[in-house]
TORKOL-4160 file (C-alpha; in steps of 0.2 Angstrom, whole numbers, padded with zeros to 4 digits, m for minus):
362
<pt num="1" X="0575" Y="0248" Z="0554"/>
<pt num="2" X="0580" Y="0264" Z="0563"/>
<pt num="3" X="0566" Y="0277" Z="0566"/>
<pt num="4" X="0566" Y="0293" Z="0557"/>
<pt num="5" X="0555" Y="0309" Z="0557"/>
<pt num="6" X="0539" Y="0313" Z="0565"/>
<pt num="7" X="0520" Y="0310" Z="0564"/>
<pt num="8" X="0510" Y="0326" Z="0565"/>
<pt num="9" X="0493" Y="0325" Z="0572"/>
<pt num="10" X="0480" Y="0339" Z="0571"/>
<pt num="11" X="0464" Y="0345" Z="0563"/>
<pt num="12" X="0471" Y="0344" Z="0546"/>
<pt num="13" X="0463" Y="0341" Z="0529"/>
<pt num="14" X="0445" Y="0348" Z="0534"/>
<pt num="15" X="0446" Y="0364" Z="0523"/>
<pt num="16" X="0449" Y="0375" Z="0538"/>
<pt num="17" X="0461" Y="0388" Z="0533"/>
<pt num="18" X="0465" Y="0392" Z="0551"/>
<pt num="19" X="0471" Y="0374" Z="0555"/>
<pt num="20" X="0480" Y="0373" Z="0538"/>
<pt num="21" X="0489" Y="0389" Z="0543"/>
<pt num="22" X="0495" Y="0380" Z="0559"/>
<pt num="23" X="0502" Y="0365" Z="0549"/>
<pt num="24" X="0510" Y="0377" Z="0536"/>
<pt num="25" X="0518" Y="0386" Z="0550"/>
<pt num="26" X="0525" Y="0370" Z="0557"/>
<pt num="27" X="0532" Y="0364" Z="0541"/>
<pt num="28" X="0539" Y="0381" Z="0536"/>
<pt num="29" X="0547" Y="0383" Z="0553"/>
<pt num="30" X="0555" Y="0365" Z="0553"/>
<pt num="31" X="0562" Y="0368" Z="0536"/>
<pt num="32" X="0569" Y="0385" Z="0540"/>
<pt num="33" X="0578" Y="0377" Z="0554"/>
<pt num="34" X="0586" Y="0364" Z="0543"/>
<pt num="35" X="0575" Y="0349" Z="0547"/>
<pt num="36" X="0576" Y="0337" Z="0533"/>
<pt num="37" X="0569" Y="0321" Z="0541"/>
<pt num="38" X="0552" Y="0314" Z="0535"/>
<pt num="39" X="0535" Y="0321" Z="0541"/>
<pt num="40" X="0519" Y="0311" Z="0540"/>
<pt num="41" X="0503" Y="0321" Z="0543"/>
<pt num="42" X="0487" Y="0313" Z="0549"/>
<pt num="43" X="0474" Y="0321" Z="0538"/>
<pt num="44" X="0455" Y="0319" Z="0533"/>
<pt num="45" X="0461" Y="0323" Z="0515"/>
<pt num="46" X="0477" Y="0316" Z="0511"/>
<pt num="47" X="0478" Y="0322" Z="0493"/>
<pt num="48" X="0475" Y="0340" Z="0498"/>
<pt num="49" X="0488" Y="0339" Z="0512"/>
<pt num="50" X="0501" Y="0332" Z="0501"/>
<pt num="51" X="0498" Y="0345" Z="0488"/>
<pt num="52" X="0496" Y="0360" Z="0499"/>
<pt num="53" X="0510" Y="0357" Z="0511"/>
<pt num="54" X="0523" Y="0345" Z="0502"/>
<pt num="55" X="0523" Y="0332" Z="0515"/>
<pt num="56" X="0517" Y="0314" Z="0515"/>
<pt num="57" X="0499" Y="0311" Z="0523"/>
<pt num="58" X="0490" Y="0296" Z="0531"/>
<pt num="59" X="0471" Y="0295" Z="0533"/>
<pt num="60" X="0468" Y="0300" Z="0551"/>
<pt num="61" X="0455" Y="0286" Z="0554"/>
<pt num="62" X="0465" Y="0272" Z="0546"/>
<pt num="63" X="0472" Y="0265" Z="0563"/>
<pt num="64" X="0482" Y="0252" Z="0555"/>
<pt num="65" X="0491" Y="0264" Z="0544"/>
<pt num="66" X="0493" Y="0276" Z="0558"/>
<pt num="67" X="0500" Y="0262" Z="0569"/>
<pt num="68" X="0513" Y="0258" Z="0556"/>
<pt num="69" X="0518" Y="0276" Z="0554"/>
<pt num="70" X="0521" Y="0278" Z="0573"/>
<pt num="71" X="0531" Y="0262" Z="0573"/>
<pt num="72" X="0543" Y="0269" Z="0560"/>
<pt num="73" X="0544" Y="0287" Z="0566"/>
<pt num="74" X="0552" Y="0294" Z="0582"/>
<pt num="75" X="0540" Y="0307" Z="0588"/>
<pt num="76" X="0522" Y="0311" Z="0588"/>
<pt num="77" X="0519" Y="0330" Z="0586"/>
<pt num="78" X="0502" Y="0334" Z="0593"/>
<pt num="79" X="0498" Y="0352" Z="0588"/>
<pt num="80" X="0494" Y="0364" Z="0587"/>
<pt num="81" X="0477" Y="0373" Z="0589"/>
<pt num="82" X="0462" Y="0369" Z="0600"/>
<pt num="83" X="0464" Y="0351" Z="0600"/>
<pt num="84" X="0462" Y="0347" Z="0618"/>
<pt num="85" X="0445" Y="0354" Z="0622"/>
<pt num="86" X="0427" Y="0347" Z="0625"/>
<pt num="87" X="0416" Y="0361" Z="0621"/>
<pt num="88" X="0413" Y="0357" Z="0603"/>
<pt num="89" X="0411" Y="0338" Z="0607"/>
<pt num="90" X="0420" Y="0325" Z="0617"/>
<pt num="91" X="0426" Y="0317" Z="0601"/>
<pt num="92" X="0440" Y="0329" Z="0599"/>
<pt num="93" X="0449" Y="0326" Z="0615"/>
<pt num="94" X="0446" Y="0307" Z="0614"/>
<pt num="95" X="0454" Y="0306" Z="0597"/>
<pt num="96" X="0469" Y="0317" Z="0601"/>
<pt num="97" X="0473" Y="0310" Z="0618"/>
<pt num="98" X="0470" Y="0293" Z="0610"/>
<pt num="99" X="0483" Y="0296" Z="0598"/>
<pt num="100" X="0495" Y="0301" Z="0612"/>
<pt num="101" X="0491" Y="0284" Z="0620"/>
<pt num="102" X="0494" Y="0275" Z="0604"/>
<pt num="103" X="0510" Y="0284" Z="0601"/>
<pt num="104" X="0517" Y="0279" Z="0618"/>
<pt num="105" X="0512" Y="0261" Z="0614"/>
<pt num="106" X="0522" Y="0262" Z="0599"/>
<pt num="107" X="0537" Y="0269" Z="0609"/>
<pt num="108" X="0537" Y="0286" Z="0601"/>
<pt num="109" X="0541" Y="0302" Z="0610"/>
<pt num="110" X="0527" Y="0314" Z="0612"/>
<pt num="111" X="0527" Y="0333" Z="0609"/>
<pt num="112" X="0513" Y="0345" Z="0612"/>
<pt num="113" X="0516" Y="0361" Z="0603"/>
<pt num="114" X="0507" Y="0377" Z="0599"/>
<pt num="115" X="0492" Y="0370" Z="0610"/>
<pt num="116" X="0477" Y="0380" Z="0615"/>
<pt num="117" X="0470" Y="0371" Z="0630"/>
<pt num="118" X="0452" Y="0370" Z="0634"/>
<pt num="119" X="0438" Y="0373" Z="0639"/>
<pt num="120" X="0438" Y="0357" Z="0648"/>
<pt num="121" X="0421" Y="0355" Z="0656"/>
<pt num="122" X="0420" Y="0336" Z="0659"/>
<pt num="123" X="0430" Y="0329" Z="0674"/>
<pt num="124" X="0436" Y="0314" Z="0665"/>
<pt num="125" X="0443" Y="0326" Z="0651"/>
<pt num="126" X="0452" Y="0336" Z="0664"/>
<pt num="127" X="0460" Y="0321" Z="0672"/>
<pt num="128" X="0465" Y="0313" Z="0656"/>
<pt num="129" X="0473" Y="0329" Z="0650"/>
<pt num="130" X="0482" Y="0330" Z="0666"/>
<pt num="131" X="0489" Y="0313" Z="0665"/>
<pt num="132" X="0494" Y="0314" Z="0647"/>
<pt num="133" X="0502" Y="0332" Z="0649"/>
<pt num="134" X="0512" Y="0325" Z="0663"/>
<pt num="135" X="0517" Y="0310" Z="0652"/>
<pt num="136" X="0522" Y="0321" Z="0637"/>
<pt num="137" X="0540" Y="0324" Z="0633"/>
<pt num="138" X="0537" Y="0342" Z="0628"/>
<pt num="139" X="0522" Y="0354" Z="0631"/>
<pt num="140" X="0522" Y="0371" Z="0623"/>
<pt num="141" X="0506" Y="0381" Z="0623"/>
<pt num="142" X="0501" Y="0396" Z="0613"/>
<pt num="143" X="0495" Y="0408" Z="0626"/>
<pt num="144" X="0496" Y="0411" Z="0645"/>
<pt num="145" X="0478" Y="0406" Z="0649"/>
<pt num="146" X="0482" Y="0388" Z="0642"/>
<pt num="147" X="0498" Y="0387" Z="0653"/>
<pt num="148" X="0488" Y="0392" Z="0668"/>
<pt num="149" X="0475" Y="0379" Z="0665"/>
<pt num="150" X="0488" Y="0365" Z="0663"/>
<pt num="151" X="0497" Y="0371" Z="0678"/>
<pt num="152" X="0481" Y="0371" Z="0688"/>
<pt num="153" X="0479" Y="0353" Z="0683"/>
<pt num="154" X="0496" Y="0348" Z="0689"/>
<pt num="155" X="0506" Y="0347" Z="0673"/>
<pt num="156" X="0524" Y="0352" Z="0676"/>
<pt num="157" X="0536" Y="0361" Z="0664"/>
<pt num="158" X="0524" Y="0370" Z="0653"/>
<pt num="159" X="0532" Y="0382" Z="0641"/>
<pt num="160" X="0523" Y="0397" Z="0634"/>
<pt num="161" X="0525" Y="0399" Z="0615"/>
<pt num="162" X="0514" Y="0406" Z="0602"/>
<pt num="163" X="0503" Y="0399" Z="0588"/>
<pt num="164" X="0512" Y="0390" Z="0574"/>
<pt num="165" X="0504" Y="0401" Z="0561"/>
<pt num="166" X="0516" Y="0415" Z="0566"/>
<pt num="167" X="0530" Y="0404" Z="0559"/>
<pt num="168" X="0523" Y="0408" Z="0541"/>
<pt num="169" X="0533" Y="0419" Z="0529"/>
<pt num="170" X="0527" Y="0436" Z="0527"/>
<pt num="171" X="0511" Y="0439" Z="0517"/>
<pt num="172" X="0513" Y="0442" Z="0499"/>
<pt num="173" X="0502" Y="0458" Z="0497"/>
<pt num="174" X="0505" Y="0458" Z="0478"/>
<pt num="175" X="0497" Y="0441" Z="0477"/>
<pt num="176" X="0483" Y="0447" Z="0489"/>
<pt num="177" X="0478" Y="0461" Z="0476"/>
<pt num="178" X="0478" Y="0448" Z="0462"/>
<pt num="179" X="0466" Y="0438" Z="0472"/>
<pt num="180" X="0455" Y="0453" Z="0475"/>
<pt num="181" X="0456" Y="0459" Z="0457"/>
<pt num="182" X="0448" Y="0443" Z="0451"/>
<pt num="183" X="0432" Y="0448" Z="0461"/>
<pt num="184" X="0432" Y="0466" Z="0454"/>
<pt num="185" X="0441" Y="0475" Z="0469"/>
<pt num="186" X="0454" Y="0488" Z="0463"/>
<pt num="187" X="0470" Y="0493" Z="0472"/>
<pt num="188" X="0463" Y="0510" Z="0477"/>
<pt num="189" X="0449" Y="0502" Z="0488"/>
<pt num="190" X="0449" Y="0504" Z="0507"/>
<pt num="191" X="0445" Y="0487" Z="0513"/>
<pt num="192" X="0438" Y="0478" Z="0529"/>
<pt num="193" X="0438" Y="0459" Z="0531"/>
<pt num="194" X="0425" Y="0450" Z="0540"/>
<pt num="195" X="0428" Y="0432" Z="0545"/>
<pt num="196" X="0411" Y="0426" Z="0553"/>
<pt num="197" X="0405" Y="0411" Z="0561"/>
<pt num="198" X="0388" Y="0406" Z="0569"/>
<pt num="199" X="0389" Y="0402" Z="0587"/>
<pt num="200" X="0374" Y="0402" Z="0599"/>
<pt num="201" X="0364" Y="0415" Z="0591"/>
<pt num="202" X="0351" Y="0412" Z="0578"/>
<pt num="203" X="0357" Y="0412" Z="0560"/>
<pt num="204" X="0347" Y="0427" Z="0555"/>
<pt num="205" X="0352" Y="0437" Z="0570"/>
<pt num="206" X="0370" Y="0435" Z="0566"/>
<pt num="207" X="0367" Y="0439" Z="0548"/>
<pt num="208" X="0358" Y="0455" Z="0553"/>
<pt num="209" X="0371" Y="0460" Z="0566"/>
<pt num="210" X="0386" Y="0459" Z="0554"/>
<pt num="211" X="0377" Y="0466" Z="0539"/>
<pt num="212" X="0373" Y="0481" Z="0549"/>
<pt num="213" X="0391" Y="0483" Z="0553"/>
<pt num="214" X="0396" Y="0481" Z="0535"/>
<pt num="215" X="0384" Y="0495" Z="0530"/>
<pt num="216" X="0390" Y="0506" Z="0544"/>
<pt num="217" X="0408" Y="0505" Z="0538"/>
<pt num="218" X="0403" Y="0509" Z="0520"/>
<pt num="219" X="0392" Y="0524" Z="0524"/>
<pt num="220" X="0404" Y="0531" Z="0537"/>
<pt num="221" X="0421" Y="0529" Z="0528"/>
<pt num="222" X="0418" Y="0521" Z="0511"/>
<pt num="223" X="0426" Y="0505" Z="0516"/>
<pt num="224" X="0421" Y="0489" Z="0506"/>
<pt num="225" X="0420" Y="0473" Z="0516"/>
<pt num="226" X="0427" Y="0456" Z="0511"/>
<pt num="227" X="0417" Y="0442" Z="0518"/>
<pt num="228" X="0430" Y="0428" Z="0521"/>
<pt num="229" X="0424" Y="0411" Z="0527"/>
<pt num="230" X="0440" Y="0402" Z="0535"/>
<pt num="231" X="0430" Y="0386" Z="0536"/>
<pt num="232" X="0420" Y="0386" Z="0520"/>
<pt num="233" X="0409" Y="0371" Z="0525"/>
<pt num="234" X="0404" Y="0379" Z="0542"/>
<pt num="235" X="0405" Y="0397" Z="0538"/>
<pt num="236" X="0397" Y="0398" Z="0521"/>
<pt num="237" X="0379" Y="0400" Z="0528"/>
<pt num="238" X="0385" Y="0414" Z="0539"/>
<pt num="239" X="0393" Y="0423" Z="0525"/>
<pt num="240" X="0378" Y="0421" Z="0514"/>
<pt num="241" X="0367" Y="0428" Z="0528"/>
<pt num="242" X="0377" Y="0444" Z="0529"/>
<pt num="243" X="0379" Y="0445" Z="0510"/>
<pt num="244" X="0360" Y="0444" Z="0507"/>
<pt num="245" X="0358" Y="0459" Z="0519"/>
<pt num="246" X="0373" Y="0469" Z="0513"/>
<pt num="247" X="0374" Y="0467" Z="0494"/>
<pt num="248" X="0389" Y="0479" Z="0493"/>
<pt num="249" X="0400" Y="0466" Z="0502"/>
<pt num="250" X="0411" Y="0454" Z="0492"/>
<pt num="251" X="0409" Y="0436" Z="0497"/>
<pt num="252" X="0425" Y="0425" Z="0494"/>
<pt num="253" X="0416" Y="0408" Z="0494"/>
<pt num="254" X="0429" Y="0399" Z="0483"/>
<pt num="255" X="0441" Y="0388" Z="0493"/>
<pt num="256" X="0457" Y="0398" Z="0497"/>
<pt num="257" X="0474" Y="0392" Z="0501"/>
<pt num="258" X="0483" Y="0398" Z="0517"/>
<pt num="259" X="0493" Y="0410" Z="0506"/>
<pt num="260" X="0478" Y="0417" Z="0498"/>
<pt num="261" X="0469" Y="0421" Z="0515"/>
<pt num="262" X="0485" Y="0428" Z="0523"/>
<pt num="263" X="0488" Y="0439" Z="0508"/>
<pt num="264" X="0470" Y="0445" Z="0506"/>
<pt num="265" X="0470" Y="0450" Z="0525"/>
<pt num="266" X="0486" Y="0460" Z="0523"/>
<pt num="267" X="0478" Y="0471" Z="0510"/>
<pt num="268" X="0464" Y="0476" Z="0522"/>
<pt num="269" X="0464" Y="0492" Z="0534"/>
<pt num="270" X="0455" Y="0482" Z="0548"/>
<pt num="271" X="0448" Y="0465" Z="0551"/>
<pt num="272" X="0433" Y="0459" Z="0561"/>
<pt num="273" X="0437" Y="0442" Z="0567"/>
<pt num="274" X="0426" Y="0429" Z="0575"/>
<pt num="275" X="0437" Y="0415" Z="0568"/>
<pt num="276" X="0453" Y="0415" Z="0579"/>
<pt num="277" X="0465" Y="0413" Z="0564"/>
<pt num="278" X="0458" Y="0428" Z="0555"/>
<pt num="279" X="0465" Y="0438" Z="0570"/>
<pt num="280" X="0481" Y="0429" Z="0570"/>
<pt num="281" X="0484" Y="0430" Z="0551"/>
<pt num="282" X="0479" Y="0448" Z="0551"/>
<pt num="283" X="0490" Y="0452" Z="0566"/>
<pt num="284" X="0505" Y="0444" Z="0557"/>
<pt num="285" X="0504" Y="0458" Z="0544"/>
<pt num="286" X="0500" Y="0472" Z="0557"/>
<pt num="287" X="0482" Y="0474" Z="0553"/>
<pt num="288" X="0471" Y="0480" Z="0568"/>
<pt num="289" X="0456" Y="0470" Z="0572"/>
<pt num="290" X="0439" Y="0469" Z="0581"/>
<pt num="291" X="0438" Y="0452" Z="0590"/>
<pt num="292" X="0421" Y="0445" Z="0593"/>
<pt num="293" X="0424" Y="0431" Z="0605"/>
<pt num="294" X="0413" Y="0416" Z="0604"/>
<pt num="295" X="0425" Y="0406" Z="0613"/>
<pt num="296" X="0438" Y="0410" Z="0627"/>
<pt num="297" X="0452" Y="0406" Z="0615"/>
<pt num="298" X="0448" Y="0422" Z="0605"/>
<pt num="299" X="0448" Y="0433" Z="0620"/>
<pt num="300" X="0464" Y="0425" Z="0627"/>
<pt num="301" X="0473" Y="0429" Z="0611"/>
<pt num="302" X="0467" Y="0447" Z="0606"/>
<pt num="303" X="0467" Y="0454" Z="0624"/>
<pt num="304" X="0486" Y="0452" Z="0623"/>
<pt num="305" X="0486" Y="0466" Z="0611"/>
<pt num="306" X="0470" Y="0476" Z="0612"/>
<pt num="307" X="0459" Y="0471" Z="0626"/>
<pt num="308" X="0448" Y="0486" Z="0623"/>
<pt num="309" X="0444" Y="0479" Z="0606"/>
<pt num="310" X="0437" Y="0462" Z="0612"/>
<pt num="311" X="0418" Y="0460" Z="0612"/>
<pt num="312" X="0410" Y="0444" Z="0619"/>
<pt num="313" X="0397" Y="0436" Z="0607"/>
<pt num="314" X="0384" Y="0437" Z="0620"/>
<pt num="315" X="0387" Y="0456" Z="0622"/>
<pt num="316" X="0389" Y="0459" Z="0603"/>
<pt num="317" X="0375" Y="0471" Z="0600"/>
<pt num="318" X="0375" Y="0483" Z="0585"/>
<pt num="319" X="0379" Y="0499" Z="0595"/>
<pt num="320" X="0394" Y="0492" Z="0604"/>
<pt num="321" X="0401" Y="0484" Z="0588"/>
<pt num="322" X="0399" Y="0501" Z="0579"/>
<pt num="323" X="0407" Y="0510" Z="0593"/>
<pt num="324" X="0422" Y="0499" Z="0594"/>
<pt num="325" X="0424" Y="0498" Z="0575"/>
<pt num="326" X="0424" Y="0517" Z="0575"/>
<pt num="327" X="0438" Y="0518" Z="0588"/>
<pt num="328" X="0448" Y="0506" Z="0578"/>
<pt num="329" X="0446" Y="0516" Z="0562"/>
<pt num="330" X="0451" Y="0532" Z="0570"/>
<pt num="331" X="0466" Y="0525" Z="0579"/>
<pt num="332" X="0471" Y="0513" Z="0565"/>
<pt num="333" X="0488" Y="0520" Z="0562"/>
<pt num="334" X="0493" Y="0519" Z="0580"/>
<pt num="335" X="0485" Y="0502" Z="0582"/>
<pt num="336" X="0495" Y="0496" Z="0567"/>
<pt num="337" X="0511" Y="0500" Z="0576"/>
<pt num="338" X="0505" Y="0491" Z="0592"/>
<pt num="339" X="0499" Y="0475" Z="0582"/>
<pt num="340" X="0516" Y="0475" Z="0572"/>
<pt num="341" X="0526" Y="0475" Z="0588"/>
<pt num="342" X="0515" Y="0461" Z="0595"/>
<pt num="343" X="0517" Y="0450" Z="0580"/>
<pt num="344" X="0535" Y="0452" Z="0581"/>
<pt num="345" X="0535" Y="0445" Z="0599"/>
<pt num="346" X="0523" Y="0431" Z="0594"/>
<pt num="347" X="0535" Y="0426" Z="0580"/>
<pt num="348" X="0549" Y="0425" Z="0593"/>
<pt num="349" X="0538" Y="0415" Z="0605"/>
<pt num="350" X="0532" Y="0403" Z="0591"/>
<pt num="351" X="0550" Y="0399" Z="0588"/>
<pt num="352" X="0550" Y="0390" Z="0605"/>
<pt num="353" X="0539" Y="0376" Z="0597"/>
<pt num="354" X="0553" Y="0373" Z="0584"/>
<pt num="355" X="0567" Y="0373" Z="0597"/>
<pt num="356" X="0558" Y="0361" Z="0608"/>
<pt num="357" X="0555" Y="0349" Z="0594"/>
<pt num="358" X="0573" Y="0350" Z="0589"/>
<pt num="359" X="0579" Y="0347" Z="0607"/>
<pt num="360" X="0570" Y="0330" Z="0606"/>
<pt num="361" X="0582" Y="0324" Z="0593"/>
<pt num="362" X="0569" Y="0324" Z="0579"/>
């Protein structure tokens, strides 16, 4: 039996809108390029993945099923997102590099695409990543910082692309207003979106900090805030902490599709993003943002477009956040032009992922 198509491996099926945007961008990009061969996606929720993305799905922990899929497909696509890092736990990098090794045993070609590499704090993780990256047939990263890290580890032929979410079709603003009208927000509202997450600080401190910013935007400019948890399971508590202290904010706690999230963000004048893909999805619609960096990947992305509007989490006091937000609000029209131009370049770079995959003979 001849091999066809690809197995796609990433953090899929976990109700994380950012990672689902990565997969949606990959699928859309391949289909737009005329790719018709089968895609089998490793997922934690196969029914959701098949329904949301129109692909076949395999339970990511069912190793026998994964092995069978690798034996009947030609390529393992590892990507994209922050898969190869050991800061959240060592399990992530063990799983994904383990999939790389399993694919090689099954005689698959291996493509790393849309990758955000690091942090890699453990020596064994750095060494394993270096060996696997050198062994991969294609390596495309989503930012220059990731390329620098891999090259420092001795990985050759690293291409710089962009996040796969930039391959998504344009946001449907009409759909975004329909979603917002369901929670009582009219089209004449000036809106700000806040995509929080808790990282390092005490829960109440994060809730108080962002609630203060939400109240500031309302009192200064009459801007209503949409609280948008990109990973409902992890971010719900942070959203509720903010909502309890800023009752004028609207919390969207119902699970949302990638299209919903992208469309809602496109309806906003400004975004405060702790979650990386809140920044990416808003940038794709030209929406300026304040990036609160809990992880180097957030800074690595947003400092490419507006380094003056990146605040590290440990420095994120109420006064500095208000000052930066006020700057963005006052400059929002000029910033929209800058962000739109940046997004156009990101879309061009994201296409390198698709070109690299098709060059493998997928």
